[in-house]
Structures are given as C-alpha cells and as structure tokens.
C-alpha positions in Angstrom: -21.1 -11.0 -25.8 -22.2 -10.0 -22.3 -20.5 -11.8 -19.4 -22.9 -10.3 -16.8 -24.3 -13.0 -14.6 -22.0 -15.6 -16.0 -19.0 -17.3 -14.5 -15.8 -15.9 -16.2 -12.8 -18.1 -16.8 -9.6 -16.1 -16.9 -5.9 -16.2 -16.1 -4.7 -15.5 -12.5 -1.4 -16.0 -10.6 -2.2 -18.4 -7.8 -0.1 -18.8 -4.6 -0.8 -22.5 -3.8 1.5 -22.5 -0.8 4.0 -20.2 1.0 7.3 -19.5 -0.8 6.5 -21.6 -3.8 6.5 -19.9 -7.2 3.1 -18.4 -8.2 1.4 -20.4 -10.9 -0.6 -18.9 -13.8 -3.9 -20.9 -13.8 -7.3 -20.8 -15.4 -9.5 -19.5 -12.6 -13.3 -19.4 -12.5 -14.6 -16.0 -11.2 -18.2 -16.1 -10.1 -20.6 -13.2 -10.7 -20.9 -10.5 -8.1 -23.5 -11.0 -5.4 -25.4 -8.1 -3.7 -23.1 -5.3 -2.7 -20.3 -6.7 -4.9 -18.5 -5.5 -8.0 -16.7 -7.6 -10.6 -13.7 -5.7 -12.0 -11.6 -6.4 -15.1 -8.1 -5.8 -13.8 -5.9 -4.3 -16.5 -2.7 -3.3 -14.6 -1.5 -4.4 -11.2 1.7 -3.6 -9.3 3.7 -5.6 -6.8 4.1 -4.4 -3.2 6.2 -5.9 -0.4 3.0 -6.7 1.5 2.2 -9.3 -1.2 5.7 -10.8 -0.7 5.2 -10.7 3.1 2.0 -12.8 2.9 3.5 -15.1 0.2 6.5 -15.8 2.5 4.2 -17.4 5.0 5.1 -14.9 7.8 1.6 -13.3 7.7 -0.6 -14.7 10.5 -3.6 -14.0 8.3 -2.1 -15.5 5.2 -4.3 -18.2 3.7 -3.4 -20.6 0.9 -4.2 -21.2 -1.9 -4.9 -17.6 -2.6 -4.7 -14.9 -5.3 -2.5 -12.1 -4.0 -2.3 -8.4 -5.2 -3.7 -5.2 -3.9 -2.3 -2.3 -6.0 -4.2 -2.2 -9.3 -6.6 -0.5 -11.6 -9.3 -1.7 -14.0 -12.8 -1.4 -15.4 -16.1 -2.5 -13.8 -17.4 -5.5 -15.7 -20.6 -6.0 -13.8 -22.2 -5.1 -10.4 -24.4 -7.0 -8.0 -27.8 -6.1 -6.6 -28.0 -2.8 -4.8 -24.7 -1.4 -6.1 -25.4 2.2 -7.1 -22.1 4.1 -6.9 -20.3 2.3 -9.8 -21.6 0.8 -13.0 -20.2 -1.3 -15.8 -17.6 0.6 -17.8 -16.5 2.8 -14.8 -12.7 3.1 -14.3 -11.8 2.1 -10.8 -9.0 1.4 -8.3 -9.8 -1.5 -5.8 -9.0 -0.4 -2.3 -7.9 -2.8 0.5 -8.9 -0.1 3.0 -12.7 0.0 2.6 -14.9 3.0 3.3 -18.6 2.2 4.0 -19.4 5.6 5.5 -21.9 3.9 7.9 -19.8 2.0 10.6 -18.6 3.3 13.9 -15.1 3.9 12.4 -16.3 5.7 9.3 -18.7 7.9 11.3 -16.1 8.8 14.0 -14.3 11.5 11.9 -11.1 10.2 13.6 -9.9 7.5 11.3 -9.8 6.1 7.8 -10.2 2.6 9.0 -13.6 0.9 8.2 -15.0 -2.1 10.1 -17.8 -3.2 7.7 -16.2 -6.0 5.8 -13.0 -6.7 7.8 -14.5 -9.9 9.3 -14.7 -11.3 5.8 -11.6 -9.9 4.1 -9.4 -10.9 7.0 -10.3 -14.6 6.3 -10.2 -14.5 2.5 -13.9 -14.5 1.7 -16.8 -12.2 0.7 -19.1 -10.8 3.3 -22.4 -12.0 1.8 -22.1 -15.7 2.1 -18.6 -16.0 3.7 -17.4 -17.8 0.5 -14.8 -17.1 -2.2 -15.7 -16.0 -5.7 -12.6 -17.7 -7.1 -12.4 -21.5 -7.8 -10.3 -24.0 -9.8 -12.0 -27.3 -10.7 -14.5 -26.6 -7.9 -11.8 -25.9 -5.3 -12.2 -22.5 -3.7 -9.2 -20.1 -3.9 -9.0 -17.5 -1.1 -9.2 -13.7 -1.7 -6.4 -11.5 -0.3 -6.9 -8.1 1.4 -10.4 -7.9 -0.2 -8.7 -7.1 -3.6 -6.9 -10.1 -5.2 -5.6 -8.2 -8.2 -3.2 -10.8 -9.6 -6.1 -11.9 -11.8 -7.6 -10.7 -15.0 -11.0 -10.5 -13.2 -11.7 -10.1 -9.5 -14.7 -9.6 -7.3 -14.6 -6.9 -4.6 -17.1 -5.3 -2.1 -18.7 -2.1 -3.4 -17.3 -0.3 -0.3 -13.8 -1.2 -1.5 -13.7 0.4 -5.0 -12.9 4.0 -5.9 -14.3 5.4 -9.1 -11.8 7.5 -10.9 -11.4 9.9 -13.9 -11.7 7.7 -17.0 -8.9 9.8 -18.7 -6.3 8.8 -16.1 -3.8 6.2 -17.4 -4.6 3.0 -15.5 -1.0 1.7 -16.0 0.2 4.6 -13.8 -2.6 5.4 -11.3 -2.7 1.7 -10.1 0.1 2.8 -7.7 -2.4 4.9 -5.8 -4.0 1.7 -4.5 -1.3 1.4 -1.9 2.3 2.6 -1.8 2.4 6.1 -3.1 -0.9 7.1 -1.4 0.4 5.6 1.9 3.6 7.6 1.9 2.0 10.9 0.9 -0.8 10.4 3.5 1.6 9.6 6.3 3.0 13.1 5.9 -0.2 15.1 5.1 -2.8 13.3 7.2 -1.0 11.4 10.0 2.0 13.6 10.9 0.6 16.8 9.4 4.2 18.0 8.7 4.4 21.8 8.8 6.6 24.1 6.7 10.2 24.4 8.0 10.1 21.0 9.7 13.1 18.6 9.8 12.1 15.1 8.6 13.9 11.7 8.8 12.8 8.8 6.6 14.0 5.3 7.3 13.9 3.1 4.2 14.0 4.6 0.7 11.8 2.3 -1.2 8.5 3.4 -2.8 6.9 4.4 0.4 9.9 6.2 1.8 10.2 8.2 -1.5 6.5 9.0 -1.4 7.1 10.3 2.2 9.9 12.5 0.9 7.7 13.8 -1.9 5.0 14.6 0.6 7.4 16.2 3.0 8.8 18.4 0.2 5.3 19.5 -0.8 4.6 20.3 2.9 7.5 22.6 3.0 10.0 20.6 5.1 13.4 22.4 5.3 15.5 19.2 5.7 14.6 15.7 4.5 17.1 13.2 5.7 17.0 9.8 4.0 18.3 6.8 6.0 19.1 3.6 4.2 21.9 1.0 4.2 22.1 1.1 0.4 23.9 4.3 -0.6 23.0 3.7 -4.3 19.5 4.8 -3.4 20.5 8.4 -2.7 20.6 9.7 -6.3 17.1 8.5 -6.9 15.9 9.8 -3.5 17.2 13.4 -4.3 14.7 13.5 -7.2 11.9 12.9 -4.7 13.0 15.6 -2.3 15.6 14.0 0.0 18.2 16.7 0.9 20.7 14.6 2.9 21.6 10.9 3.1 22.8 8.9 6.1 24.0 5.3 5.8 24.0 3.7 9.3 26.8 1.5 8.1 29.1 4.5 7.9 28.8 5.3 11.6 29.9 3.6 14.8 27.3 5.4 16.9 23.6 4.3 16.9 21.8 5.9 14.1 19.4 7.8 16.4 22.4 9.5 18.0 23.9 10.4 14.6 20.6 12.1 13.7 20.2 13.9 17.0 23.8 15.3 16.5 23.0 16.3 13.0 19.9 18.2 13.9 20.6 20.1 17.1 18.6 17.7 19.3 16.5 15.6 16.9 14.1 15.7 14.0 10.6 17.1 14.2 9.1 14.1 12.3 10.4 10.6 11.5 8.9 7.8 9.3 9.7 4.1 9.5 9.0 2.6 6.1 10.7 -0.8 6.5 8.8 -2.9 9.1 11.8 -3.5 11.4 11.1 -3.1 15.1 14.7 -2.1 16.0 14.5 0.6 13.3 11.2 1.7 14.7 12.9 2.3 18.0 15.7 4.3 16.4 13.0 6.4 14.4 11.3 7.3 17.7 14.6 8.1 19.6 15.9 10.4 16.9 12.9 12.7 17.4 13.3 16.0 19.2 12.5 16.1 22.9 9.2 17.9 23.7 7.5 17.6 20.3 9.1 15.0 17.9 6.6 12.6 16.3 7.5 9.2 14.8 5.1 7.5 12.4 5.3 3.7 11.8 4.3 2.7 8.3 6.2 -0.5 7.8 4.5 -3.8 8.7 6.6 -5.9 11.1 6.6 -9.7 11.0 4.0 -11.5 13.1 4.8 -11.6 16.9 7.3 -8.8 16.8 7.1 -6.1 19.5 8.3 -2.6 19.8 10.3 -1.3 22.7 11.8 2.0 24.1 12.2 3.5 27.5 9.0 5.2 28.7 11.0 8.3 29.4 11.2 8.9 25.6 7.4 9.4 25.7 7.2 11.1 29.0 9.6 13.8 27.6 7.2 14.6 24.8 7.8 12.4 21.9 4.8 10.9 20.1 4.7 7.4 18.5 1.9 6.9 15.9 1.1 4.5 13.1 -0.8 4.8 9.9 -2.7 2.6 7.5 -3.1 3.7 3.8 -1.7 7.0 5.0 -5.0 8.0 6.7 -6.7 8.5 3.3 -10.4 7.6 3.1 -10.3 5.3 0.1 -13.4 5.9 -1.9 -13.5 9.7 -1.1 -9.9 10.5 -1.5 -8.3 8.2 -4.1 -10.1 10.0 -6.9 -8.7 13.3 -5.5 -5.2 11.8 -5.6 -5.8 10.7 -9.2 -6.9 14.3 -10.0 -3.7 15.6 -8.4 -1.7 13.3 -10.6 -3.6 14.5 -13.7 -2.7 18.1 -12.8 1.0 17.0 -12.4 0.9 17.9 -8.6 2.2 14.4 -7.5 4.6 12.0 -9.1 3.7 8.4 -10.2 5.6 7.6 -13.4 8.9 8.1 -11.5 8.2 5.2 -9.2 7.7 2.7 -12.0 11.0 1.1 -12.8 9.8 -2.0 -14.6 6.9 -3.1 -16.7 6.2 -6.8 -17.2 3.2 -9.1 -17.9 1.2 -11.2 -15.5 2.9 -14.3 -16.8 6.2 -12.9 -15.7 5.1 -12.3 -12.1 7.7 -14.5 -10.5 10.5 -12.6 -12.3 8.8 -9.4 -11.0 9.0 -10.6 -7.4 12.7 -11.4 -7.9 13.2 -7.8 -9.1 11.3 -6.4 -6.1 13.8 -8.2 -3.8 16.9 -7.0 -5.7 16.6 -3.4 -4.5 16.9 -1.6 -7.9 13.1 -2.0 -8.5 10.7 0.5 -6.9 7.4 -0.6 -8.6 6.9 -3.2 -11.3 3.6 -2.8 -13.1 2.2 -6.0 -14.7 -0.1 -5.8 -17.8 -2.7 -8.6 -17.2 -3.7 -8.7 -20.9 -0.3 -9.1 -22.5 
C-alpha cells in the first residue's frame, strides 16, 4: 500500500518540555511539500547536542519537539521539484544543509549554507513556516531540520545526502554528525600536516574522531586530555599516543602541555564546549603558528577570553561546524571511505537499543562509558 501523499502515523520520541523524560507518542507526519523529502528513519544515534537542547540551555530550543540529528534511512516520498533523490534511495539527513546556490555555498570558503536556516532555526519547514509533525492537531516542532527520533521525518531536499545502498545504515548513521565533525576538524579546518603535535581536549566520540583524523594526517604526537583516565585505553585504539589528566597536575593544563612539547602544540582541538577549556586549548599552542579549533558547543551566553597577546604572537583561534564538510557532496564520500575500511565507525558504537528505550540511552550517554548508542526505530 502506497503511503505517498498520505499522512503517516508512526512512533516518535517527543520532548514535551525541557528535562522531562521523552515520551513515545503516535505522531502524524504530513506528506512532503515542494522541495521536501519524507524519510523512513531506520537507525538514529544520540549526540550531546540533543541532550543540550533537551536540557533547556539551548536558546533556540523549542518545545514540544522531536529531537535527533544523527541518523540514516530510506526515502519514502518526495515533494514537487525534488530531483536529486527518489523513493527507495538510502540517505543520511544532514543538519548542515548544502543548497549550492546561496552566498555561503557559492563562496568556496565555508560549508555553511544560508538557504533554510531561517526556518530550521525556529523548528519549521521553509515552504509554509509550519511543522510537518502533529499530535491530535497540535504541531510538534522540528529540530535542526532533521528530527530523527521518529520512524518518519520530513526534511528539506538540500539537507539529505544520498549514499551507497550497500552501506549498513546502522553504522553510517554516525556520519550525520559526530564522526564526520571530528575527522573534518582535522582535515578541513586545521589541515594538520605530517609530523604535527596535536592536543585533544575531551575524549568522547568527537575527540576520538579527531584522534583518528590526526593519525591519518600523519601527526607525530597525539596527546589526549581528559579528566577520566579510564578513557585512555580506548583512545589509544583511535590514535592517541599520550594521555594527560589535568587532575594529576598542580600547574594549569596549558602549562603542562607547553612543558611537554618544547613550547606548545601545533594544533589543539576543544571537543567539550567548556569556555575555560577553550582558553587552555588556545594557550597550549606554540607561539608563532599554533592553531586551536573549537568544536564543542558552549552553553548560551558563555563567552571566551584570553589575553590579546596570545593572538598577537601568532596563535590562531578557529571554530568548525560539521567539520567543514559540505554535507550532500561529501557525506557520500565519507560513506565510501568507510566501505573501503579507510575510516572507523563500528568502534564508536558501544550500545544498541530501540527507540522505546531512548531515555535509558540518554542515561548511558551521560555515564561516560557510552560513546555512541544507536537506536533501532523499528524494534
């Protein structure tokens, strides 16, 4: 029975209000309008950004909403004018759009895209500024233009990457955010060269992906910095060569690293979202050329600080979103790299649960032993 053009009723995990457990509800998902794609989500992973918005600390957080932005699925139907994907295509929804037409996309200088941001930032679709999700007639907001904690979702066609149908969706879903972000921060944003000394602050999924990317780039030393020493054994498998726990030192961590590296590291990466750690990550960089990349998202209203002399003397402070990857063009390339065994994905997946167990999955995410938990939406 074809569902094209019909409202689909399916299960979704709804965040009714901040910090309250998500509730599995029967949600109505409207058909895609012009320039939109309805996707059957098969697997979705949890990311700390979902938890951040759910916590109520995100200034753009809207409730009730359907969270989730790291997923993979199959196109169920497409709206008018959609030509690049068709029903049956295997896809990864991408919160970082790529329209290839706006000022950002045409600049050749960034992977950011401005086409649909005005809508996705306020939880609706561009066409009519409304949601495609509802429960008993009450609209439920979209999240990051993806909303993957649902068996079906509607996304803009500029936010969906068509991938190799042979790729296992329960693995490559991770390329929708964390793994891609870490690899890209090294390869695209920092452009780490062979022989470089790298420091990584925070050894969660993104930090480990940074380590993997740095190893592939030929870094000579990859120093992992984390307050949980239990993470070091895992980190070694991803390329970390040395481990520093700030709790083991009286000196500020930036001074410890400067002393360890004859003046500082060539590249540092902040993968936590803590503004005081961001300062340490900059100040552990080598005078004259050290570059620090901010990946972690700090809470609303937080500000970064350092002495201007740090920058005057040649250090560079940068940030990255989705690791500088252009989503529709480059996510399929990352999938192909995985299929050729050139990048890891399986090793980041520590837990597999069902959509109905999503609250348990968030508990695991906060416990520290979980890197990525993948949810099967069908089970």
